[in-house]
C-alpha positions as CSV (number, residue, x, y, z in Angstrom):
1,X,58.0,115.8,129.1
2,X,61.9,117.0,129.0
3,X,62.4,117.4,125.2
4,X,60.4,117.9,122.3
5,X,61.4,114.1,120.9
6,X,62.5,112.0,123.6
7,X,64.5,109.2,121.5
8,X,64.7,106.3,124.5
9,X,61.5,106.3,125.7
10,X,60.1,106.4,122.3
11,X,62.3,103.2,121.1
12,X,61.4,101.2,123.9
13,X,57.6,101.9,123.6
14,X,58.4,100.9,119.6
15,X,60.2,98.2,120.7
16,X,56.7,96.8,122.8
17,X,54.6,97.5,119.5
18,X,57.5,95.5,117.1
19,X,56.8,92.3,118.8
20,X,53.1,92.8,119.6
21,X,53.0,93.1,115.7
22,X,55.3,90.5,114.9
23,X,53.6,88.0,117.2
24,X,50.6,88.5,115.2
25,X,52.3,88.6,111.4
26,X,54.1,85.4,112.1
27,X,51.5,83.7,111.1
28,X,51.3,84.6,107.5
29,X,55.1,83.2,106.5
30,X,54.1,79.9,108.3
31,X,50.5,79.6,106.5
32,X,51.9,77.1,103.8
33,X,52.9,74.9,106.8
34,X,49.4,75.2,109.0
35,X,47.5,74.6,105.4
36,X,49.4,71.2,105.0
37,X,49.6,70.3,108.7
38,X,45.8,71.1,109.3
39,X,44.4,70.4,105.6
40,X,43.0,74.1,105.2
41,X,42.1,75.9,102.1
42,X,43.0,79.2,101.1
43,X,40.1,81.1,102.4
44,X,40.4,78.8,105.7
45,X,44.0,79.8,106.2
46,X,43.2,83.6,105.6
47,X,40.3,83.1,108.0
48,X,42.6,82.6,110.6
49,X,43.4,86.5,110.7
50,X,39.7,87.1,111.0
51,X,39.7,85.5,114.5
52,X,42.8,87.9,115.4
53,X,41.0,90.9,114.1
54,X,38.1,90.3,116.3
55,X,40.0,89.6,119.1
56,X,41.9,93.0,118.4
57,X,38.6,94.9,118.1
58,X,37.6,93.7,121.2
59,X,41.0,94.7,122.9
60,X,40.7,98.1,121.5
61,X,37.3,98.4,123.3
62,X,38.9,96.8,126.5
63,X,41.8,99.2,126.5
64,X,39.6,102.0,127.4
65,X,38.3,100.0,130.4
66,X,41.8,98.8,131.6
67,X,43.5,101.7,131.1
68,X,40.9,103.8,132.7
69,X,41.8,101.7,136.0
70,X,45.3,100.4,135.5
71,X,46.6,103.8,133.5
72,X,47.9,103.4,129.8
73,X,51.5,102.2,131.5
74,X,50.0,99.4,132.9
75,X,47.7,98.4,130.0
76,X,50.6,98.3,127.8
77,X,52.3,95.7,130.5
78,X,49.3,93.7,130.4
79,X,49.2,93.5,126.8
80,X,52.7,92.0,126.6
81,X,51.8,89.4,129.1
82,X,48.5,88.3,127.3
83,X,50.5,88.1,123.6
84,X,53.3,86.4,125.2
85,X,50.6,83.8,126.6
86,X,48.5,83.5,123.7
87,X,51.5,82.6,121.5
88,X,52.7,80.0,123.8
89,X,49.1,78.3,124.0
90,X,49.0,78.4,120.1
91,X,52.3,76.5,120.1
92,X,50.4,73.7,121.7
93,X,47.5,73.6,119.3
94,X,46.4,70.4,118.3
95,X,43.9,71.4,115.9
96,X,42.6,74.3,113.8
97,X,39.8,75.2,116.2
98,X,42.7,75.2,118.9
99,X,44.6,77.8,117.1
100,X,41.4,79.8,116.1
101,X,40.9,79.8,120.0
102,X,44.4,81.3,120.7
103,X,44.7,83.3,118.0
104,X,41.7,85.3,119.4
105,X,43.5,86.0,122.4
106,X,46.4,87.0,120.8
107,X,44.4,89.6,119.2
108,X,43.1,90.7,122.1
109,X,46.4,91.5,124.0
110,X,47.6,93.4,120.9
111,X,44.4,95.3,120.7
112,X,45.1,96.6,124.1
113,X,48.4,98.0,123.4
114,X,47.4,100.4,120.6
115,X,45.2,103.0,122.0
116,X,47.6,102.9,124.9
117,X,50.6,103.4,123.1
118,X,49.4,106.4,120.8
119,X,48.4,108.1,124.0
120,X,51.9,107.6,125.7
121,X,53.5,108.8,122.2
122,X,51.6,112.1,122.1
123,X,51.9,112.7,125.6
124,X,56.0,112.3,125.4
125,X,56.4,114.3,122.3
126,X,55.5,117.9,121.2
127,X,52.6,118.4,118.8
128,X,54.8,120.0,116.0
129,X,57.0,116.7,116.2
130,X,54.4,114.2,116.2
131,X,54.5,113.3,112.5
132,X,58.2,112.1,113.3
133,X,57.6,110.7,116.2
134,X,54.8,108.6,114.7
135,X,57.2,107.6,111.9
136,X,59.4,106.6,114.7
137,X,56.5,104.6,116.3
138,X,55.5,102.8,113.1
139,X,59.1,101.5,112.7
140,X,57.7,98.5,114.6
141,X,55.3,97.3,112.3
142,X,57.4,97.8,109.1
143,X,60.4,96.0,110.7
144,X,58.2,93.2,111.9
145,X,57.0,92.9,108.4
146,X,60.7,92.7,107.1
147,X,61.9,90.2,109.9
148,X,58.6,88.0,110.1
149,X,59.3,86.1,106.9
150,X,62.8,86.0,107.3
151,X,63.1,85.1,110.9
152,X,60.6,82.1,110.5
153,X,62.6,80.9,108.0
154,X,65.7,81.3,110.3
155,X,64.1,79.5,113.1
156,X,62.5,76.9,110.9
157,X,65.9,75.6,110.5
158,X,66.2,74.4,113.8
159,X,62.9,74.3,115.1
160,X,59.1,73.3,114.2
161,X,56.4,76.2,113.7
162,X,56.0,75.6,117.0
163,X,59.1,76.5,118.4
164,X,58.8,79.7,116.5
165,X,55.8,80.5,118.4
166,X,57.2,79.6,121.8
167,X,60.4,81.8,120.8
168,X,58.4,85.2,120.1
169,X,56.3,84.1,123.6
170,X,59.1,84.4,125.5
171,X,60.4,87.5,123.8
172,X,56.9,89.4,124.1
173,X,56.8,88.6,127.9
174,X,60.1,90.0,128.6
175,X,59.6,93.1,126.5
176,X,56.5,93.7,128.6
177,X,58.5,93.9,131.6
178,X,61.2,95.8,130.1
179,X,58.7,98.5,129.6
180,X,57.5,98.6,132.9
181,X,60.9,98.9,134.2
182,X,62.6,101.5,131.9
183,X,59.6,102.9,129.7
184,X,58.4,106.6,130.5
185,X,55.0,107.9,130.6
186,X,51.7,106.3,130.6
187,X,50.7,107.3,134.2
188,X,47.4,109.0,133.1
189,X,44.2,107.2,132.7
190,X,42.1,106.5,129.7
191,X,38.7,107.0,128.6
192,X,36.3,104.1,129.0
193,X,34.1,103.3,126.2
194,X,31.0,104.5,127.4
195,X,27.8,104.4,125.2
196,X,27.2,108.1,124.9
197,X,30.7,108.9,124.0
198,X,30.7,106.4,121.5
199,X,27.6,107.5,119.7
200,X,29.1,111.3,119.6
201,X,31.9,109.8,118.1
202,X,30.2,107.4,115.8
203,X,27.7,110.3,114.7
204,X,30.7,112.6,113.2
205,X,31.3,112.3,109.4
206,X,34.8,112.7,109.6
207,X,35.1,109.3,111.7
208,X,33.7,107.6,108.9
209,X,36.1,108.9,106.4
210,X,39.1,108.2,108.6
211,X,37.7,104.6,109.5
212,X,37.4,103.9,105.8
213,X,40.7,105.0,104.7
214,X,42.5,103.1,107.5
215,X,40.2,99.9,106.5
216,X,41.3,100.3,102.7
217,X,44.6,101.2,103.4
218,X,45.2,97.9,105.9
219,X,43.6,96.0,103.6
220,X,46.6,96.5,101.0
221,X,49.2,96.6,104.0
222,X,48.2,93.4,106.4
223,X,45.8,92.4,104.6
224,X,47.8,91.5,101.1
225,X,50.7,90.3,103.3
226,X,48.5,87.5,104.6
227,X,48.0,86.1,101.4
228,X,51.3,87.2,99.5
229,X,53.2,84.0,100.4
230,X,50.5,81.9,98.9
231,X,50.4,84.1,95.9
232,X,54.2,83.9,95.5
233,X,54.3,80.0,96.0
234,X,50.9,78.8,94.2
235,X,50.5,81.5,91.7
236,X,54.2,82.3,90.4
237,X,55.7,79.0,91.5
238,X,58.3,80.3,93.9
239,X,59.8,78.1,96.7
240,X,58.4,78.9,100.0
241,X,61.9,79.7,101.3
242,X,62.5,82.1,98.7
243,X,58.9,83.7,98.7
244,X,59.1,84.7,102.5
245,X,62.6,86.1,101.4
246,X,61.4,88.1,99.0
247,X,58.4,89.3,101.2
248,X,60.7,90.3,104.3
249,X,63.3,91.8,102.1
250,X,60.5,94.0,100.3
251,X,59.8,96.1,103.4
252,X,63.3,97.0,104.3
253,X,62.7,100.6,102.3
254,X,59.8,101.0,104.2
255,X,62.1,101.1,107.4
256,X,64.2,103.9,106.2
257,X,61.5,105.7,104.0
258,X,58.9,106.2,106.9
259,X,61.2,108.7,108.3
260,X,60.8,110.3,104.9
261,X,56.9,110.0,105.2
262,X,57.1,111.7,108.7
263,X,59.2,114.5,107.5
264,X,57.0,115.3,104.6
265,X,53.9,115.1,107.3
266,X,55.4,118.1,109.1
267,X,56.4,120.0,106.0
268,X,53.1,119.7,103.8
269,X,50.5,118.6,106.0
270,X,49.1,115.1,106.6
271,X,46.0,115.5,104.2
272,X,48.4,116.3,101.2
273,X,50.6,113.7,102.3
274,X,47.6,110.9,103.0
275,X,46.4,111.8,99.3
276,X,50.0,111.5,97.7
277,X,50.9,108.3,99.3
278,X,47.5,106.4,99.0
279,X,47.8,107.2,95.5
280,X,51.2,105.7,95.1
281,X,50.1,102.7,97.1
282,X,47.0,102.1,94.9
283,X,49.0,102.4,91.6
284,X,51.4,99.8,93.1
285,X,48.9,97.5,94.3
286,X,47.0,97.5,90.9
287,X,50.2,96.9,88.9
288,X,51.4,93.8,91.0
289,X,47.8,92.5,90.2
290,X,47.7,93.2,86.5
291,X,51.6,92.6,85.9
292,X,53.3,89.2,86.7
293,X,56.5,87.4,86.1
294,X,59.1,85.4,87.8
295,X,61.1,88.9,88.0
296,X,58.5,91.5,87.7
297,X,56.3,90.3,90.4
298,X,59.0,90.4,93.1
299,X,60.0,93.9,92.0
300,X,56.5,94.9,92.2
301,X,56.2,93.4,95.7
302,X,58.9,95.9,96.6
303,X,57.4,98.9,95.1
304,X,54.1,98.2,97.2
305,X,55.5,97.5,100.3
306,X,57.4,100.7,100.1
307,X,54.6,102.9,99.3
308,X,52.0,101.5,101.8
309,X,54.6,102.2,104.5
310,X,54.5,105.9,104.0
311,X,50.9,106.1,104.5
312,X,50.3,105.3,108.1
313,X,52.3,108.2,109.6
314,X,50.4,111.2,108.3
315,X,47.0,108.9,108.4
316,X,47.7,108.4,112.3
317,X,48.3,112.1,112.7
318,X,44.9,112.9,110.9
319,X,43.4,110.7,113.5
320,X,45.1,112.0,116.2
321,X,44.2,115.8,115.3
322,X,40.5,115.2,114.5
323,X,39.5,114.2,118.0
324,X,40.2,116.3,121.0
325,X,42.8,115.0,123.7
326,X,39.8,114.0,126.1
327,X,38.3,111.2,123.9
328,X,41.3,110.5,121.7
329,X,42.1,107.0,122.7
330,X,38.4,105.9,122.3
331,X,38.0,107.7,119.1
332,X,41.2,106.1,117.9
333,X,40.3,102.5,119.2
334,X,36.9,103.2,117.3
335,X,38.7,103.9,114.0
336,X,41.0,100.9,114.3
337,X,38.3,98.6,115.3
338,X,36.7,99.4,112.1
339,X,39.7,99.4,109.9
340,X,41.2,96.2,111.2
341,X,38.3,94.2,111.5
342,X,37.9,94.9,107.6
343,X,41.5,95.0,106.5
344,X,42.6,92.5,108.7
345,X,39.9,90.7,109.4
346,X,37.8,90.3,106.5
347,X,40.4,91.1,103.8
348,X,42.4,87.8,104.2
349,X,39.7,85.4,103.6
350,X,37.8,87.3,101.1
351,X,41.1,87.7,99.0
352,X,41.6,84.1,99.5
353,X,37.9,83.4,98.4
354,X,38.6,85.7,95.3
355,X,41.5,83.9,94.7
356,X,39.9,80.3,94.7
357,X,37.1,81.8,92.6
358,X,38.6,83.8,90.2
359,X,42.3,84.3,90.5
360,X,44.9,85.5,93.1
361,X,45.2,88.9,90.4
362,X,41.9,90.0,90.6
363,X,42.0,89.6,94.1
364,X,45.0,92.0,94.2
365,X,43.3,94.1,92.1
366,X,40.1,94.4,93.9
367,X,42.4,95.8,97.1
368,X,43.9,98.1,94.9
369,X,40.3,99.5,93.7
370,X,39.5,100.0,97.0
371,X,42.5,101.9,98.3
372,X,41.8,104.0,95.4
373,X,38.8,105.1,96.4
374,X,40.6,107.0,99.6
375,X,41.5,109.6,97.3
376,X,37.8,110.5,97.0
377,X,37.1,110.3,100.7
378,X,39.4,112.8,101.7
379,X,37.4,115.4,100.2
380,X,34.6,114.5,102.8
381,X,37.1,115.8,105.6
382,X,36.6,119.0,107.1
383,X,39.6,121.5,106.9
384,X,42.2,120.0,109.0
385,X,44.1,121.9,112.1
386,X,47.6,121.6,110.4
387,X,45.8,124.1,108.0
388,X,45.6,121.8,104.8
């Protein structure tokens, strides 16, 4: 490591993460089209994300096996190839079961990336700069949340939704090759998911605290994001193009405020930062469910997207500091398996079901209440290494 915060390799790594994340969430702005073409209900459309989430979970577990044999560097490369191939296959789907099959593979490819990506990040940056490094890395999902609906609508002007998938497929393949050529770090091998090691981690109470926090926060971020286009179109009455534009623009502030989150994390500590940003996320999510209007709802979408973006840099620091480096990639994999399976897999179809059975506002308030409970979970964490 030649410098405390080497920007070029961090930005290359972030670009790979961006394309991996974008390839998954691009499904959300396309949901209204998929519902019509494949005759899906809200709960069925949300259920598509469950296949991605299950694939991700298996990918996180497989990441330890693959990286222990190929190194983290080649694991990240393999992730890009699988994501690109799955996107290409999805574009040729003829029925809903075909989409489910390839979205599962897409999730598997993305799941391979994250544990190895964090391992490379913590190798490149000094520990005292992990907050800033995590903030740079977390630019990827925030930029993806901004550009996914805008890019989808732009591409839909000239191609079908299948053409959108093909375009992203080619981009993912090229970025995977780019990381292998110009990226740095990741020559070490990961820890395979041995049952004994996994049980040691699962027996730690702080593991379940961190996993639950990620699960509920991901429910407010990616889980809610998955149904927002349907909420704005069906409940608020907005046109699909306008709704996707609002959702995309709402995440622009997150691209910039995430640096603020990283600086705050390094200044006041990860636990205090998580508490502050969790409270803001819960409040904005509940307001989005309670208050509504053609002008007020878009404003609350902006507020909720901004607050939830700040949560993840300090949360990732807590997760990284909780476990020793020898098992960090495995522990982080298990945390994210739990979080993503619930937040990104179970939450979208659950919210879709609650929207059908009760209402969209009730479903959104349910998510906000879960996020609020994270504040109570923080009291069960032991003192963290940063002195909180």
